[in-house]
N, CA, C and O atoms as a MOPAC input file, in Angstrom:
PM7 MOZYME 1SCF
protein

 N    -18.78100 1    17.49900 1   -20.24100 1
 C    -18.86800 1    16.29100 1   -19.46700 1
 C    -18.16700 1    16.53100 1   -18.12600 1
 O    -17.10200 1    17.14600 1   -18.08500 1
 N    -18.74200 1    16.06300 1   -17.06600 1
 C    -18.18500 1    16.26700 1   -15.73200 1
 C    -16.92100 1    15.43800 1   -15.54400 1
 O    -16.81900 1    14.30300 1   -16.00900 1
 N    -15.97400 1    16.03500 1   -14.85600 1
 C    -14.72500 1    15.34500 1   -14.58000 1
 C    -14.88600 1    14.49200 1   -13.33000 1
 O    -15.35800 1    14.96700 1   -12.29700 1
 N    -14.49100 1    13.23700 1   -13.43700 1
 C    -14.57700 1    12.31900 1   -12.29500 1
 C    -13.34200 1    12.49400 1   -11.43200 1
 O    -12.21800 1    12.42000 1   -11.92800 1
 N    -13.54500 1    12.72300 1   -10.16300 1
 C    -12.41300 1    12.86900 1    -9.26400 1
 C    -12.35100 1    11.66400 1    -8.33400 1
 O    -13.37100 1    11.19700 1    -7.82700 1
 N    -11.14700 1    11.17700 1    -8.12400 1
 C    -10.94100 1    10.05100 1    -7.21300 1
 C    -10.73700 1    10.59300 1    -5.81200 1
 O    -10.11500 1    11.63800 1    -5.61900 1
 N    -11.26900 1     9.87400 1    -4.83900 1
 C    -11.00500 1    10.27500 1    -3.46600 1
 C     -9.63600 1     9.74900 1    -3.06100 1
 O     -9.17500 1     8.72800 1    -3.57300 1
 N     -8.99400 1    10.45000 1    -2.14500 1
 C     -7.67400 1    10.05900 1    -1.67700 1
 C     -7.79700 1     8.81000 1    -0.81400 1
 O     -8.83100 1     8.58400 1    -0.18600 1
 N     -6.72200 1     7.98400 1    -0.78500 1
 C     -6.78900 1     6.76700 1     0.04000 1
 C     -7.13900 1     7.06200 1     1.49000 1
 O     -7.86000 1     6.28700 1     2.11900 1
 N     -6.63100 1     8.19100 1     2.04300 1
 C     -6.92400 1     8.52700 1     3.42400 1
 C     -8.41300 1     8.79900 1     3.62100 1
 O     -8.96700 1     8.50300 1     4.68000 1
 N     -9.05100 1     9.35800 1     2.61400 1
 C    -10.48900 1     9.62800 1     2.69200 1
 C    -11.29500 1     8.34100 1     2.60400 1
 O    -12.42900 1     8.28300 1     3.07800 1
 N    -10.71800 1     7.31500 1     2.00200 1
 C    -11.39300 1     6.02100 1     1.89900 1
 C    -11.08900 1     5.12900 1     3.09200 1
 O    -11.61300 1     4.02000 1     3.18900 1
 N    -10.23400 1     5.61300 1     4.01100 1
 C     -9.92900 1     4.83800 1     5.20200 1
 C     -8.79300 1     3.85800 1     5.03900 1
 O     -8.77600 1     2.81700 1     5.69700 1
 N     -7.83200 1     4.17100 1     4.16600 1
 C     -6.68900 1     3.27600 1     3.99600 1
 C     -5.40300 1     4.08000 1     3.88300 1
 O     -5.41500 1     5.27700 1     3.59800 1
 N     -4.29300 1     3.38600 1     4.11600 1
 C     -2.96000 1     3.97500 1     4.02600 1
 C     -2.18600 1     3.17300 1     2.99700 1
 O     -2.33100 1     1.95400 1     2.91700 1
 N     -1.36000 1     3.85500 1     2.20500 1
 C     -0.56900 1     3.18400 1     1.18200 1
 C      0.85300 1     2.95200 1     1.68800 1
 O      1.43400 1     3.81100 1     2.35100 1
 N      1.41100 1     1.76900 1     1.36400 1
 C      2.75900 1     1.40800 1     1.78400 1
 C      3.57500 1     0.97100 1     0.58500 1
 O      3.04700 1     0.39900 1    -0.36800 1
 N      4.88700 1     1.25100 1     0.64300 1
 C      5.84600 1     0.73600 1    -0.32600 1
 C      6.56100 1    -0.42900 1     0.34400 1
 O      6.97800 1    -0.32500 1     1.49800 1
 N      6.70300 1    -1.53900 1    -0.37900 1
 C      7.29000 1    -2.75200 1     0.17700 1
 C      8.57400 1    -3.07300 1    -0.58100 1
 O      8.59200 1    -3.09100 1    -1.81200 1
 N      9.65400 1    -3.32700 1     0.17400 1
 C     10.90200 1    -3.78600 1    -0.40800 1
 C     11.09600 1    -5.22600 1     0.04700 1
 O     11.09100 1    -5.51300 1     1.24400 1
 N     11.26900 1    -6.13600 1    -0.92300 1
 C     11.41700 1    -7.54900 1    -0.62100 1
 C     12.89400 1    -7.93000 1    -0.52600 1
 O     13.76000 1    -7.18000 1    -0.97500 1
 N     13.17800 1    -9.09000 1     0.05500 1
 C     14.54700 1    -9.58200 1     0.22300 1
 C     15.27800 1    -9.72400 1    -1.10900 1
 O     16.49700 1    -9.56300 1    -1.16000 1
 N     14.55000 1   -10.02400 1    -2.19100 1
 C     15.18500 1   -10.19000 1    -3.50500 1
 C     15.36400 1    -8.85900 1    -4.24000 1
 O     15.60900 1    -8.84000 1    -5.44700 1
 N     15.23800 1    -7.72700 1    -3.49300 1
 C     15.40500 1    -6.36400 1    -4.01500 1
 C     14.26100 1    -5.90100 1    -4.91000 1
 O     14.33800 1    -4.80300 1    -5.46000 1
 N     13.20900 1    -6.69000 1    -5.07600 1
 C     12.06200 1    -6.22000 1    -5.84200 1
 C     11.22500 1    -5.29300 1    -4.94900 1
 O     11.36100 1    -5.29800 1    -3.72600 1
 N     10.37400 1    -4.51400 1    -5.57700 1
 C      9.62800 1    -3.48900 1    -4.86400 1
 C      8.16900 1    -3.51200 1    -5.31500 1
 O      7.86800 1    -3.76100 1    -6.48300 1
 N      7.27800 1    -3.24900 1    -4.37500 1
 C      5.85800 1    -3.08600 1    -4.67600 1
 C      5.42100 1    -1.75900 1    -4.07000 1
 O      5.66000 1    -1.50400 1    -2.88900 1
 N      4.79500 1    -0.93200 1    -4.85900 1
 C      4.38300 1     0.39100 1    -4.38900 1
 C      2.88400 1     0.46200 1    -4.19200 1
 O      2.11300 1    -0.24700 1    -4.83900 1
 N      2.49100 1     1.34400 1    -3.27400 1
 C      1.08200 1     1.67100 1    -3.04300 1
 C      0.23000 1     0.47300 1    -2.66000 1
 O     -0.86600 1     0.28800 1    -3.19000 1
 N      0.73100 1    -0.33900 1    -1.74200 1
 C     -0.05900 1    -1.44300 1    -1.21000 1
 C     -1.01400 1    -0.87700 1    -0.17100 1
 O     -0.58000 1    -0.18300 1     0.74800 1
 N     -2.27500 1    -1.15500 1    -0.29700 1
 C     -3.33800 1    -0.56000 1     0.52200 1
 C     -3.57900 1    -1.37600 1     1.80000 1
 O     -3.72300 1    -2.59800 1     1.76500 1
 N     -3.61700 1    -0.64400 1     2.94400 1
 C     -3.84800 1    -1.25500 1     4.25100 1
 C     -4.92600 1    -0.43200 1     4.96300 1
 O     -4.85800 1     0.79700 1     4.94200 1
 N     -5.91400 1    -1.07100 1     5.58900 1
 C     -6.96000 1    -0.32400 1     6.30200 1
 C     -6.36700 1     0.53900 1     7.42500 1
 O     -5.52400 1     0.07500 1     8.19300 1
 N     -6.81000 1     1.78100 1     7.51000 1
 C     -6.28000 1     2.73500 1     8.47000 1
 C     -6.57200 1     2.34500 1     9.91800 1
 O     -5.77500 1     2.63700 1    10.80900 1
 N     -7.70200 1     1.69200 1    10.15800 1
 C     -8.11500 1     1.41600 1    11.53800 1
 C     -7.22400 1     0.40500 1    12.25500 1
 O     -7.26600 1     0.33400 1    13.48300 1
 N     -6.41600 1    -0.38400 1    11.53100 1
 C     -5.54500 1    -1.35300 1    12.21100 1
 C     -4.20100 1    -0.74200 1    12.59500 1
 O     -3.42300 1    -1.37500 1    13.30900 1
 N     -3.91400 1     0.47500 1    12.13400 1
 C     -2.62500 1     1.11100 1    12.38000 1
 C     -2.66800 1     1.99600 1    13.61100 1
 O     -3.74100 1     2.36400 1    14.09000 1
 N     -1.49300 1     2.33200 1    14.11700 1
 C     -1.38300 1     3.21900 1    15.25900 1
 C     -1.25600 1     2.44800 1    16.55200 1
 O     -0.99700 1     1.24500 1    16.55000 1
 N     -1.43800 1     3.14400 1    17.64700 1
 C     -1.30300 1     2.49700 1    18.94700 1
 C      0.14700 1     2.15200 1    19.23000 1
 O      1.05500 1     2.73500 1    18.63900 1
 N      0.36100 1     1.22900 1    20.11200 1
 C      1.72300 1     0.85000 1    20.50800 1
 C      2.46500 1     0.10400 1    19.41200 1
 O      3.69400 1     0.13900 1    19.36300 1
 N      1.73300 1    -0.57000 1    18.53000 1
 C      2.36300 1    -1.35300 1    17.46200 1
 C      2.77200 1    -0.51100 1    16.26200 1
 O      3.55000 1    -0.97600 1    15.42900 1
 N      2.27400 1     0.70400 1    16.15200 1
 C      2.61200 1     1.56900 1    15.01600 1
 C      2.17000 1     0.94800 1    13.70200 1
 O      0.99700 1     0.61500 1    13.53200 1
 N      3.11200 1     0.79100 1    12.76400 1
 C      2.80200 1     0.25200 1    11.43900 1
 C      3.04100 1    -1.25300 1    11.33800 1
 O      2.90100 1    -1.81300 1    10.25100 1
 N      3.39400 1    -1.91800 1    12.42600 1
 C      3.66600 1    -3.36400 1    12.39100 1
 C      2.45300 1    -4.18100 1    11.91400 1
 O      2.64700 1    -5.15300 1    11.18400 1
 N      1.21700 1    -3.83300 1    12.29000 1
 C      0.07400 1    -4.59300 1    11.75700 1
 C     -0.02600 1    -4.53500 1    10.22800 1
 O     -0.58200 1    -5.44500 1     9.61300 1
 N      0.50700 1    -3.47800 1     9.61400 1
 C      0.48800 1    -3.37800 1     8.15300 1
 C      1.30900 1    -4.49800 1     7.53500 1
 O      0.93300 1    -5.03900 1     6.49500 1
 N      2.42700 1    -4.85100 1     8.16200 1
 C      3.26600 1    -5.94800 1     7.66000 1
 C      2.46700 1    -7.23900 1     7.62400 1
 O      2.55300 1    -7.99100 1     6.65300 1
 N      1.69200 1    -7.50800 1     8.66500 1
 C      0.90000 1    -8.73000 1     8.72500 1
 C     -0.16800 1    -8.75000 1     7.63000 1
 O     -0.40300 1    -9.78300 1     7.00400 1
 N     -0.80900 1    -7.60400 1     7.40300 1
 C     -1.84000 1    -7.52100 1     6.35800 1
 C     -1.21300 1    -7.73300 1     4.98400 1
 O     -1.75100 1    -8.47700 1     4.16400 1
 N     -0.07600 1    -7.08300 1     4.73000 1
 C      0.57200 1    -7.20700 1     3.42400 1
 C      1.11500 1    -8.62300 1     3.22200 1
 O      1.05200 1    -9.15000 1     2.11100 1
 N      1.64600 1    -9.24500 1     4.27400 1
 C      2.10400 1   -10.63800 1     4.15600 1
 C      0.93700 1   -11.55900 1     3.81400 1
 O      1.10400 1   -12.49200 1     3.02800 1
 N     -0.23200 1   -11.31700 1     4.38300 1
 C     -1.41700 1   -12.12600 1     4.06500 1
 C     -1.84300 1   -11.89600 1     2.60900 1
 O     -2.19400 1   -12.84200 1     1.90300 1
 N     -1.81000 1   -10.62900 1     2.16500 1
 C     -2.12600 1   -10.33200 1     0.76300 1
 C     -1.14400 1   -11.06000 1    -0.15700 1
 O     -1.54600 1   -11.64700 1    -1.16200 1
 N      0.14600 1   -11.02000 1     0.19200 1
 C      1.16900 1   -11.70700 1    -0.61100 1
 C      0.95500 1   -13.21600 1    -0.63600 1
 O      1.16600 1   -13.86300 1    -1.66200 1
 N      0.53600 1   -13.77200 1     0.49700 1
 C      0.28300 1   -15.21800 1     0.58600 1
 C     -0.83500 1   -15.61100 1    -0.39500 1
 O     -0.72300 1   -16.61500 1    -1.09900 1
 N     -1.89200 1   -14.82600 1    -0.43300 1
 C     -3.01500 1   -15.10300 1    -1.34800 1
 C     -2.55000 1   -14.97900 1    -2.80000 1
 O     -2.88300 1   -15.81600 1    -3.63900 1
 N     -1.78200 1   -13.93100 1    -3.08900 1
 C     -1.27800 1   -13.72700 1    -4.45100 1
 C     -0.36800 1   -14.88000 1    -4.86000 1
 O     -0.45600 1   -15.36900 1    -5.98600 1
 N      0.51100 1   -15.32200 1    -3.94600 1
 C      1.43100 1   -16.42500 1    -4.25000 1
 C      0.66900 1   -17.71500 1    -4.52400 1
 O      1.02700 1   -18.46600 1    -5.43100 1
 N     -0.38000 1   -17.97600 1    -3.74800 1
 C     -1.17600 1   -19.19200 1    -3.96900 1
 C     -1.85400 1   -19.16500 1    -5.33000 1
 O     -1.87100 1   -20.17000 1    -6.04000 1
 N     -2.41700 1   -18.00900 1    -5.69500 1
 C     -3.13000 1   -17.90900 1    -6.97300 1
 C     -2.18700 1   -17.95200 1    -8.16400 1
 O     -2.52900 1   -18.50800 1    -9.20800 1
 N     -0.99500 1   -17.36700 1    -8.01500 1
 C     -0.07200 1   -17.29000 1    -9.14500 1
 C      0.84100 1   -18.50800 1    -9.25400 1
 O      1.42700 1   -18.75500 1   -10.30800 1
 N      0.96300 1   -19.27500 1    -8.15400 1
 C      1.84900 1   -20.42800 1    -8.17500 1
 C      3.30700 1   -20.05800 1    -7.96300 1
 O      4.18500 1   -20.90600 1    -8.11900 1
 N      3.58000 1   -18.81500 1    -7.61200 1
 C      4.93900 1   -18.36600 1    -7.36100 1
 C      5.23900 1   -18.45300 1    -5.87000 1
 O      4.32000 1   -18.41800 1    -5.05100 1
 N      6.52900 1   -18.56600 1    -5.50600 1
 C      6.87400 1   -18.64100 1    -4.08200 1
 C      6.63600 1   -17.30200 1    -3.37900 1
 O      6.67900 1   -16.24300 1    -4.00400 1
 N      6.38900 1   -17.36800 1    -2.09300 1
 C      6.17800 1   -16.19600 1    -1.26200 1
 C      7.50900 1   -15.48400 1    -1.06400 1
 O      8.50700 1   -16.12900 1    -0.74300 1
 N      7.54400 1   -14.16000 1    -1.24900 1
 C      8.76700 1   -13.38400 1    -1.08100 1
 C      8.79300 1   -12.76600 1     0.31400 1
 O      7.82300 1   -12.12300 1     0.71500 1
 N      9.88100 1   -12.94600 1     1.06100 1
 C      9.96800 1   -12.32000 1     2.38800 1
 C     10.15600 1   -10.80800 1     2.27200 1
 O     10.86200 1   -10.33100 1     1.38400 1
 N      9.52900 1   -10.07100 1     3.15900 1
 C      9.58400 1    -8.61100 1     3.16100 1
 C     10.82200 1    -8.15700 1     3.92600 1
 O     11.05600 1    -8.59600 1     5.05200 1
 N     11.61700 1    -7.27400 1     3.31100 1
 C     12.78200 1    -6.69200 1     3.97900 1
 C     12.37900 1    -5.44500 1     4.75300 1
 O     12.70400 1    -5.31200 1     5.93300 1
 N     11.66900 1    -4.52300 1     4.08800 1
 C     11.25700 1    -3.29600 1     4.78100 1
 C      9.92100 1    -2.80700 1     4.24200 1
 O      9.48900 1    -3.15400 1     3.14200 1
 N      9.29100 1    -1.98700 1     5.07100 1
 C      7.96200 1    -1.47100 1     4.77300 1
 C      7.94700 1     0.00000 1     5.16700 1
 O      8.25000 1     0.33900 1     6.31100 1
 N      7.59400 1     0.88100 1     4.22200 1
 C      7.51100 1     2.30800 1     4.51300 1
 C      6.21700 1     2.87200 1     3.95000 1
 O      5.69200 1     2.37100 1     2.95500 1
 N      5.71200 1     3.90500 1     4.58400 1
 C      4.51500 1     4.55200 1     4.06000 1
 C      4.84700 1     5.25600 1     2.75500 1
 O      5.89600 1     5.88800 1     2.62700 1
 N      3.94500 1     5.14000 1     1.78800 1
 C      4.12600 1     5.83100 1     0.51600 1
 C      3.96800 1     7.32600 1     0.74400 1
 O      3.13900 1     7.74400 1     1.55200 1
 N      4.75600 1     8.13900 1     0.04000 1
 C      4.57700 1     9.58600 1     0.18900 1
 C      3.21900 1    10.01500 1    -0.35400 1
 O      2.73200 1     9.47100 1    -1.34500 1
 N      2.62400 1    10.99000 1     0.30300 1
 C      1.32600 1    11.49700 1    -0.13900 1
 C      1.55200 1    12.35800 1    -1.37100 1
 O      2.34500 1    13.29900 1    -1.34300 1
 N      0.85500 1    12.03300 1    -2.44700 1
 C      1.01000 1    12.76500 1    -3.70300 1
 C      0.19500 1    14.04200 1    -3.67500 1
 O     -0.97000 1    14.05100 1    -3.27900 1
 N      0.82800 1    15.11200 1    -4.09900 1
 C      0.13700 1    16.38700 1    -4.22600 1
 C     -0.27500 1    16.51400 1    -5.68100 1
 O      0.56800 1    16.41800 1    -6.57300 1
 N     -1.56200 1    16.72700 1    -5.93400 1
 C     -1.99400 1    16.82600 1    -7.34300 1
 C     -1.33600 1    18.00700 1    -8.03400 1
 O     -1.25800 1    19.10200 1    -7.47700 1
 N     -0.86700 1    17.77700 1    -9.24300 1
 C     -0.23900 1    18.84000 1   -10.01200 1
 C     -1.31400 1    19.60100 1   -10.77900 1
 O     -2.39800 1    19.08000 1   -11.03800 1
 N     -1.00000 1    20.81800 1   -11.13000 1
 C     -1.94200 1    21.63700 1   -11.89200 1
 C     -2.04700 1    21.08400 1   -13.30300 1
 O     -1.03500 1    20.74700 1   -13.91900 1
 N     -3.23900 1    20.99200 1   -13.80400 1
 C     -3.48800 1    20.45900 1   -15.13000 1
 C     -3.71100 1    21.61700 1   -16.08600 1
 O     -4.50300 1    22.51500 1   -15.79800 1
 N     -3.02900 1    21.60600 1   -17.21000 1
 C     -3.19000 1    22.66200 1   -18.19200 1
 C     -4.61200 1    22.67400 1   -18.71600 1
 O     -5.19500 1    21.62000 1   -18.97000 1
 N     -5.15900 1    23.83500 1   -18.87300 1
 C     -6.50700 1    23.94600 1   -19.41200 1
 C     -7.57600 1    24.11300 1   -18.35900 1
 O     -8.74900 1    24.27300 1   -18.69600 1
 N     -7.20100 1    24.08100 1   -17.08000 1
 C     -8.17400 1    24.27900 1   -15.99800 1
 C     -8.32300 1    25.72300 1   -15.67500 1
 O     -9.10000 1    26.08100 1   -14.78900 1

């Protein structure tokens, strides 16, 4: 049977971010479209996208919106060798 391989987020046109909230909770690998990043604003547009995602999640879950303390790009994972290949 053929092995299904996932494309990397960068190949799909997105960047992953780790979010640290004011209450010390953390969310990893939040996806942001690559085309909104860069330029003079750098990664600041990612904060706006993630805040909007959080707003939608808070409305659906009925939980309060958590303020973001910091935002960093997730490290790019290097695939490890799989035994049996």
